[in-house]
C-alpha angles and dihedrals in degrees: 000000000000090000091058091048090052091047091046090050092045093051092045088053091049092051091049091048089051092052092048089048091050091049090048090050092053093046087050093054090053092048091050092052089050092051093052091048092053091046090055092049092048090053092051090049090050092049091051088050094050092047091050090049093047090051090048090052090047090050095049091053093052091055094056 
């Protein structure tokens, strides 16, 4: 009887572990999407800064 209890407990732990792994994988997918979104936003901000700096340089050359 003890062997069956051990097997049952082991199977239960495996099922619980699988559920935790599935939840972690889902969370990781959401985090990955968030990181990609932040990367796209950062690229847009960097582009705006570079464009503003280029305009500023063009403007300073016209004054001279």
